[in-house]
N, C-alpha and C positions, 0 to 999 in steps of 0.2 A: 707294920701289920696292916695299916690302911691300904698301902700300895698293893701288897700281896693278895689281900682279900678282894680288892677291886679287880686284880688281874684274873683271879680264879673265877669270880662272879661273871666277868665278861666273857671268859672262855666258855661258859655254859651256853652261850647263845647258839653256837652251831649245833650243840647236842639237842637243844629244845626244838630248833627248826627241823633237824632231821627226824625227830620223833613225830612232829606235826605232819610231815610229809607221808608218814606211814598210814595216815587216815584219809589219804586221797585228795588232799587240798593242794593248791598250786602256790607259787611264790607270790603272785599279786595278792591273794587272799591272806596269806601268812603275814606278809610285811604290813598289810593294812591293818589287820587286827593288832599287831605289835604296836604300831604308831598310834592307833586310836587309843589304846589304853595308856600310852606313855605321854600323850599330848598334854593332859591336865597337869602332870608332874613338871614337864618342861615349861609349860606356860607359867606355872607358879614360880619356877626357878627364875624365869625371865623377869616376872613382876617384882620379885624379892630383890634381885640385883639392880633393878632400875629405879628403886625408891630413892627419891631425892636427887636423881641424876637429871642432867639436861636431856630433852627429847632428841631422838635421832634425827639427823639431817637426811635429805633425799639420797645423798651420796652413801650415807651409812646404811640406809635401808636397802639400797641396790647391792651393796656389799654383803649384807646379811643374807639376802635372797640368793645371791650367787654362791655364797659359801654353803648355805643350807642345802642348795641343790647339789652341789659337787661333793661336799664332805659327808653329808648324812643321807640324802635321798638317793642319789645315783649310786654312790658307793655301797649303801646297804642293799639296794635292789639287785645290783649285779652280784653281790655276795650271796644273797638268798637264792637267786637263780642258779648260780654256780654250785651251790651245795646239793642241788638235785642230781649232780653228776659226779661228784668226788666225795671222798671221805672227809669227816670233820678234821682229822689229823693233818691231812695235806692242805686243806683250807687255812688252818691256823698257821702252819709253817710259812705259806705264801704270804699271808697277811703280816707275818712277823718281819718280812723283808722291807717293811714300810720306810724305815729310816734310810735305806739305800736309795729307794725311789725319790725321797725328798732331796737327797744329794744329787742325784742324777738330774732332776728338774732344775735345781740351783745351777748345776753346770751348764745346762742348756740355755737357761734364761739370763743368768748373771755371769757365766763363765768362771765360776768358782772352781778352784783347782782341787784335785784329789791328792791326798798324801799317799805315799806307798803302802802305809799300814792300812789305810782305808780300802785300797784296792785289794789288798790280801784278805781283809775281812769279807769283802763283798764276794770275792772268788770262793772262799770257803762256805759262805751261806748259800750261794747259788748252787754250788756243787751238791749241798745237802738236799736242796729242794728237787734238783734233777734226779738224784738217787731215789727219793721217795716217789717222785712222779713216774720214773721208769718202772718201778716195782708195781705201782698201782695200775699203769696202762696194761701190764701183762695180766692183772687180775680182772680188771673192769672193761678193758677194751678202749675203743676210740672215743667214747663219750668223756673219758678222763681229760682228753686234750681240750675239749670244749669247756668243761667245768674249770680246769686250771686257767684257761684264757680269760674266762669271766672273772675269776678271783683276782687274777693279776690286774685286769682293768679296774676292779673295785679298789685295789690297793693304790693304783695310780691316781684314781679319782680322789681318794682320801689324801694323798700326797699333795695334790693341787690345793686342796683346802689348807693344809698345813703351810704350804709355801706362801700363799696369798692372804693368810689370816693375820700375819705379823702386825701390820699397821692398825688393823681394826681391833685387835686385842688391846693395843696400847691405848686407843681412844675409848673403847667400851668396857674393857675389863674382861677376863676370861669367862667368868660365871654368866655375865650378861650375854656375851656373844654366844656361848654354848646354849644357853636357854632359848634365845631368839633363833638361832640357826637350826636347832633341833625342832623347835616348833614349826618353822617354815617347812622343814623336811617332812614333818608329820602331815601337814596340809597337802604337800605334793603327793604323798602316798594315798591320802584319802581321795584326792582328785583323780589320781590314776585308776583307783578302783572304780570310781563313779564312771569313768569313761569306758572301761574295758569289761565291767561286770554289771549285772542288774543290781542296783542299790538295795533292793528289797531282800536280796539273798545274802546280805553281809554275814548274818549270824545262822545261816542254814548250813552249818557245819557240825560235826560230832562234838559233843560237849568237852571231850578232852582237849580239843584244839583251842577252845575258848580259855580254858584254865592254863594251858601251855603258853598261850599268848600273854595272858596277865603275868604269868611268871617271867616270861621273856622281857616284857615291858618294865617290870619293876626290878627284879633280882639281877637280870643280865643287861639292862640298858641304863635306867636312871640311877640306880644305886652305885654301880661302878664308876659312873661319871663323877658323882659326888665324892666318893671314897678316893679316887685318884687325885681329884682337885684338892682335897684336904691333906693328902699325903704330900703333894707338891708344895703346899704352904708351909709344911713342917720340915721336909727334908730336901726340897728342891727337885727340879725336873730330872737331873742326872740319876740320883739314887732311886727316884720313882721309876724311871725307865728300866734300871737294872733289876729292880724288884719284879717288873713285868716279865722277866724271863721265865717266870714260873707258869705263865700263861700257856704256851705250847704243850708243856708237860702235862698241865691240868687237862687240856683238851684231849690229848691222846689217852690219858688215863680214863677219863670219863667216856671216851669213845669206845674203849675196850670194855669197860664194866657195864655202861648203859646201853650202848648201841650194838655191842658184840662185834666191833671192828677188829680185824686181825692186827696183832702187834708182832712184827718180825724183826729179825736182825737188821734188814734193810731200813725199816722205819726208825729203829733205834739209832743207827749210824747216821742216817740223814738228819735226825733231830739234833744229835750232838754237833754235827757240822754247822747246821743253821744257827744254833745258839751260840756256839763258840765264834762263829764268823760275825754275828751281830754284836757280840761283846767286844771283840777286837775293833770292829768298825766304830762302835759308840765311843770306846776309849780314845781311839785315834782322832775322832771328831772333836772331842773335848780338849 
């Protein structure tokens, strides 16, 4: 229940971002507000996990800053920008390919070999994304290509975080690393806004954007992180990941009901292929 609830809550992120864009705000502002409201929660998480622990070395801090930049700042920013051009459904399906990107990076960096079943799962999932992408290009035009490319880059950026976080997780612990890395990402987002926008205009947005940002920071960002970590403690990462398969379905359903996005046979077929492919890939990986 913790894993499923966390997956559904996290899936609402794209829906809230798309709703905020309807009020004329841009990605720089939306992500700044989200991270501004999430920063106290993540800072408290880092403080809680650091109690009674040895202070971080310079090497550890450099690792935290690098992972925070790649895994939470850059990945989130690319995702938010990409959502300006594609549907929430396609965004979630692309991000759901993340395990395959991790494996591809492991192959490039460490020459880890693929099993045949893994390759079959990857082929299925990529065919599903191509199917939905081709359908959306017909509806929305060339901007879909730009949006999909940005979301792919976001997923790769987060895969880099996952590949390089292994040793640091062992030294710091998952809760401490997540709290510190996300706090660093929040600071990056605030600094980005200060460089690109007048600081005094941070709250010169329609009131619904503020409330959507608070909801995004809590219900769709901080709470899912805690729920999934609690789930992993109880049932392990494998079952938690399988429970996360409800995420794309939840995003598509909310996209249809809340945003009025179309739901066609092409989207249904592509979703089935993506989820089936990642399921096969994950089983083969274990």
